[in-house]
C-alpha positions, 0 to 999 in steps of 0.5 A: 494367774492364780484361777489356773493354779487352783483349777488345776490343783483341783483337776489333778485332785480329782484324778488322783482320787479317781485312780486311787479308787481304781488302784483299790478295786482292781488291787482288793482280792476278792474270796469267791463269793464275791466275784461276779458270775461270769455267765451273768451280764456285766452292769453298766460301767461295772468291770469284769474280770475274767476266772482266769485272771482270779486263778492267776491272782490266787496261784501268785496269793499263794506264791507271794505268801510261801515266799514271805514265809521262807523270809521270815524263816530265813530272818530266823536263821540269820538271827541265830547265826548273828548270835553265833557269830557274837559268842565266838567273838566274845570266846575269842576276846575271852581267850586272847585276854587269858593270853595276854596276861600269860605274856603269849602271842594273842590269836589273831581275831578273823576279819569276819567276826570284827563286825561282831565284835561287842567291844 
């Protein structure tokens, strides 16, 4: 029984390595100079991808780059908004302390600002 488990482990490891290599080769983007000439006959065991697929990859890469830029821009906006909300919460708390010191009723803090409380 112990030998069967070892053989199975070796087979699984071998299949995993082969799968990893294939995924890496397929998912690695190639430059135009690295792409094989579609007119050239493929060598034995060589995987060929049509130029239309490479064009789709290029379009998808451009879209991913565009979306990445949008996400980064939105992260900056969210950061700025977060700082503004924390500042607003600080101002309200300071104003409420002054109102309490003057024996007046403090302003109600909007529920939306409570998560931005520094206190």
